[in-house]
C-alpha positions as CSV (number, residue, x, y, z in Angstrom):
1,X,-1.6,-235.0,-80.3
2,X,-5.4,-234.9,-79.3
3,X,-5.8,-232.8,-75.9
4,X,-9.8,-233.2,-76.0
5,X,-11.9,-235.5,-74.1
6,X,-11.5,-239.0,-74.7
7,X,-14.1,-240.8,-76.8
8,X,-16.6,-242.5,-74.5
9,X,-15.5,-240.7,-71.4
10,X,-18.4,-240.4,-68.8
11,X,-17.6,-237.8,-65.9
12,X,-20.7,-239.2,-64.1
13,X,-19.0,-242.6,-63.8
14,X,-16.9,-241.2,-61.0
15,X,-18.8,-240.3,-57.5
16,X,-18.9,-236.4,-57.3
17,X,-17.5,-234.7,-54.4
18,X,-16.8,-230.6,-53.6
19,X,-13.7,-228.7,-53.0
20,X,-13.7,-225.9,-50.4
21,X,-11.0,-223.7,-48.9
22,X,-10.5,-222.9,-45.0
23,X,-8.2,-220.2,-43.5
24,X,-6.5,-219.9,-40.3
25,X,-5.7,-216.3,-39.9
26,X,-3.7,-215.2,-37.1
27,X,-2.7,-212.1,-35.5
28,X,-1.2,-210.7,-32.2
29,X,-3.7,-208.8,-30.2
30,X,-3.0,-207.6,-26.5
31,X,0.2,-209.7,-26.1
32,X,-1.9,-213.0,-27.1
33,X,-1.9,-215.2,-30.5
34,X,-5.5,-214.5,-31.9
35,X,-7.3,-216.6,-34.7
36,X,-9.9,-215.1,-36.9
37,X,-13.1,-217.3,-36.3
38,X,-16.8,-217.2,-37.9
39,X,-20.0,-218.1,-36.3
40,X,-21.8,-220.7,-38.7
41,X,-25.4,-219.3,-40.0
42,X,-26.4,-222.3,-41.7
43,X,-26.4,-226.0,-41.1
44,X,-24.3,-227.9,-40.5
45,X,-22.9,-226.9,-37.3
46,X,-25.2,-223.7,-37.1
47,X,-24.2,-221.6,-34.4
48,X,-20.8,-223.3,-34.1
49,X,-17.5,-221.4,-34.6
50,X,-15.4,-222.3,-37.5
51,X,-12.6,-221.1,-39.6
52,X,-13.6,-218.8,-42.6
53,X,-14.0,-220.7,-45.7
54,X,-16.5,-222.2,-48.2
55,X,-16.9,-223.9,-51.7
56,X,-14.8,-223.2,-54.8
57,X,-16.9,-221.7,-57.5
58,X,-16.7,-223.3,-61.0
59,X,-14.1,-221.0,-62.5
60,X,-11.8,-220.0,-59.7
61,X,-8.7,-221.0,-58.4
62,X,-8.2,-222.2,-54.7
63,X,-6.1,-218.7,-54.2
64,X,-9.1,-216.9,-55.6
65,X,-11.7,-218.7,-53.6
66,X,-9.8,-218.2,-50.2
67,X,-9.5,-214.5,-50.7
68,X,-13.2,-214.3,-51.8
69,X,-14.4,-216.5,-48.9
70,X,-12.3,-214.1,-46.6
71,X,-13.8,-210.8,-48.1
72,X,-17.4,-212.1,-47.6
73,X,-17.2,-213.6,-44.1
74,X,-15.3,-211.2,-42.4
75,X,-15.9,-208.0,-44.1
76,X,-12.4,-207.0,-44.6
77,X,-12.2,-204.8,-48.0
78,X,-10.8,-206.1,-51.1
79,X,-7.4,-203.7,-50.7
80,X,-6.8,-205.6,-47.3
81,X,-7.8,-209.1,-48.5
82,X,-5.7,-208.7,-51.8
83,X,-2.4,-207.9,-49.8
84,X,-2.7,-210.6,-47.5
85,X,0.1,-213.3,-48.0
86,X,-1.9,-216.3,-47.6
87,X,0.2,-219.7,-47.4
88,X,-1.4,-222.8,-48.4
89,X,-1.2,-225.3,-45.6
90,X,-2.4,-228.6,-46.7
91,X,-5.0,-230.7,-48.1
92,X,-7.6,-232.4,-46.1
93,X,-9.3,-235.4,-47.5
94,X,-10.9,-237.5,-44.9
95,X,-14.1,-239.1,-46.3
96,X,-16.6,-238.1,-43.6
97,X,-15.0,-234.7,-42.6
98,X,-18.4,-233.0,-43.9
99,X,-21.8,-234.5,-43.0
100,X,-23.4,-233.1,-46.4
101,X,-21.2,-235.0,-48.8
102,X,-17.5,-235.9,-49.7
103,X,-15.5,-232.6,-49.3
104,X,-11.9,-231.8,-50.0
105,X,-10.5,-228.7,-48.6
106,X,-7.5,-226.9,-49.3
107,X,-6.3,-225.0,-45.9
108,X,-4.3,-222.0,-45.8
109,X,-2.6,-220.3,-42.9
110,X,-1.2,-216.6,-42.3
111,X,0.1,-214.3,-39.4
112,X,-0.4,-210.8,-40.1
113,X,-0.2,-207.6,-38.2
114,X,-2.5,-204.7,-37.9
115,X,-5.7,-206.5,-39.0
116,X,-8.8,-204.6,-38.1
117,X,-11.8,-205.8,-36.4
118,X,-13.9,-208.3,-38.8
119,X,-17.7,-208.4,-39.2
120,X,-19.8,-211.3,-40.5
121,X,-21.1,-211.5,-43.9
122,X,-21.9,-214.2,-46.4
123,X,-23.0,-217.5,-44.4
124,X,-21.4,-216.2,-41.5
125,X,-23.6,-214.9,-38.8
126,X,-20.8,-213.2,-37.2
127,X,-16.9,-212.8,-37.2
128,X,-14.3,-212.1,-34.3
129,X,-10.9,-212.5,-33.2
130,X,-10.7,-215.5,-30.7
131,X,-7.6,-216.1,-28.4
132,X,-6.1,-219.1,-30.1
133,X,-5.5,-220.9,-26.5
134,X,-9.3,-220.8,-26.0
135,X,-11.2,-221.4,-29.0
136,X,-13.2,-224.3,-27.9
137,X,-14.4,-227.3,-29.9
138,X,-14.8,-225.8,-33.7
139,X,-17.0,-227.0,-36.5
140,X,-16.1,-229.8,-39.1
141,X,-12.4,-230.7,-38.4
142,X,-11.4,-227.2,-37.8
143,X,-9.5,-228.1,-34.7
144,X,-7.1,-230.2,-36.5
145,X,-6.7,-227.6,-39.1
146,X,-6.4,-224.8,-36.8
147,X,-3.4,-227.1,-34.9
148,X,-1.5,-227.6,-38.1
149,X,-1.7,-223.9,-38.8
150,X,-0.3,-222.8,-35.8
151,X,2.4,-225.0,-36.0
152,X,3.2,-223.7,-39.5
153,X,3.1,-220.0,-38.5
154,X,5.4,-221.1,-35.4
155,X,7.8,-222.4,-38.1
156,X,7.5,-218.9,-40.0
157,X,9.2,-217.3,-37.1
158,X,12.2,-219.7,-37.2
159,X,13.2,-219.1,-40.6
160,X,11.9,-215.4,-41.4
161,X,12.2,-212.0,-39.8
162,X,8.3,-211.7,-39.7
163,X,8.4,-211.1,-35.7
164,X,9.7,-207.6,-36.4
165,X,6.5,-206.7,-38.0
166,X,4.5,-207.0,-34.8
167,X,6.9,-204.7,-32.9
168,X,6.9,-200.7,-33.0
169,X,9.1,-199.1,-35.5
170,X,11.8,-199.0,-32.6
171,X,11.7,-201.7,-30.1
172,X,13.6,-203.6,-27.7
173,X,14.9,-207.2,-27.9
174,X,12.5,-207.8,-25.0
175,X,9.6,-206.7,-26.9
176,X,10.8,-208.8,-29.8
177,X,11.3,-211.9,-27.5
178,X,7.7,-211.4,-26.2
179,X,6.2,-211.9,-30.0
180,X,8.2,-215.2,-30.0
181,X,6.9,-216.3,-26.7
182,X,3.4,-215.4,-27.7
183,X,3.4,-217.2,-30.9
184,X,5.3,-220.2,-29.6
185,X,3.5,-220.4,-26.2
186,X,7.1,-220.9,-24.6
187,X,9.0,-218.9,-22.1
188,X,12.7,-218.3,-23.6
189,X,15.8,-217.4,-21.9
190,X,16.8,-213.7,-22.3
191,X,20.5,-213.8,-22.5
192,X,20.3,-216.6,-25.2
193,X,17.5,-215.0,-27.5
194,X,19.4,-211.9,-27.4
195,X,22.7,-213.7,-28.6
196,X,21.0,-215.7,-31.1
197,X,19.2,-212.5,-32.7
198,X,22.2,-210.2,-32.7
199,X,24.1,-213.5,-34.2
200,X,21.7,-213.4,-37.2
201,X,22.9,-211.1,-39.9
202,X,20.6,-208.5,-40.8
203,X,17.7,-209.4,-38.5
204,X,18.0,-206.1,-36.4
205,X,19.9,-203.1,-36.3
206,X,20.6,-200.7,-33.2
207,X,19.0,-197.2,-33.1
208,X,21.0,-194.3,-32.4
209,X,19.8,-192.3,-29.2
210,X,19.0,-193.1,-25.4
211,X,17.6,-196.5,-24.3
212,X,14.1,-196.8,-23.2
213,X,12.6,-197.9,-19.9
214,X,10.3,-200.8,-20.7
215,X,9.0,-201.5,-17.1
216,X,10.3,-203.6,-14.4
217,X,13.4,-202.8,-11.9
218,X,16.1,-203.4,-15.0
219,X,18.1,-200.8,-16.6
220,X,16.8,-199.1,-19.8
221,X,17.0,-201.4,-22.8
222,X,18.6,-200.3,-26.2
223,X,16.3,-199.7,-29.1
224,X,16.5,-201.5,-32.5
225,X,14.8,-201.6,-36.0
226,X,14.2,-204.4,-38.3
227,X,17.1,-205.0,-40.5
228,X,17.4,-205.5,-44.2
229,X,17.1,-209.5,-43.8
230,X,14.0,-211.2,-44.7
231,X,15.0,-214.8,-43.7
232,X,17.3,-215.9,-40.7
233,X,20.6,-217.4,-41.1
234,X,20.9,-219.4,-39.0
235,X,17.3,-220.1,-38.1
236,X,16.1,-219.2,-34.6
237,X,14.7,-222.7,-33.8
238,X,12.0,-223.4,-31.3
239,X,13.1,-224.8,-28.1
240,X,12.2,-228.6,-27.9
241,X,11.5,-230.2,-24.6
242,X,15.0,-231.7,-24.3
243,X,16.5,-228.3,-25.9
244,X,17.8,-225.7,-23.2
245,X,19.3,-223.5,-25.6
246,X,16.5,-221.1,-25.5
247,X,14.2,-222.4,-22.7
248,X,14.2,-220.2,-19.7
249,X,16.3,-222.2,-16.9
250,X,13.8,-223.5,-14.2
251,X,13.4,-220.7,-11.4
252,X,14.4,-218.0,-13.7
253,X,12.0,-214.8,-13.8
254,X,11.0,-213.0,-16.7
């Protein structure tokens, strides 16, 4: 069976288009969810902020392009970029999403702890962490990608133990709850949250020793460490508008 190019096949008979990658990389800084953005140094949208990304080279995969662009546009070292877990989000194909030509973008999302301060490079004039709630209008269709990515990383906390990576080695359940509230953008009811966390096998394990006071007027809180589990069974689902199982009752103070 032949696997060569069919006789008479003309690739120029099809309209050309380009493929790009875009990356929505989040972290938690100063008790707020932040996203990595770059300031565009070239047209179109020169001077506007955008997600890091760029065009695929002829002989690279989308995954390779995503890591290359992230390194070029942020100044993150190859070891740092190579170790990141980037999750493919979805493909964006609207015909008019780029004013230059037809461009299809493969988008990636990641929620990662302990990321350094970025610096601009490649065709990015600068790069910085932005509060994900106050990014302003972004270039291209990146507001839509950002919204989709934020929903995806919120779901990661429902089914995995990723939230413990944003806590100190020894943490209180209140500190763990703050990570969830930061990423989800909601307030959670403390007793219900505690019950669900302690009811998930392998999620956290208690630490021997005295409790730690974390502020406020309450009694010192017990300390925990991350458990051996990587996924949550049952999952810790985000509260829906009509679901009061995790939401803080009206009038309850944090």
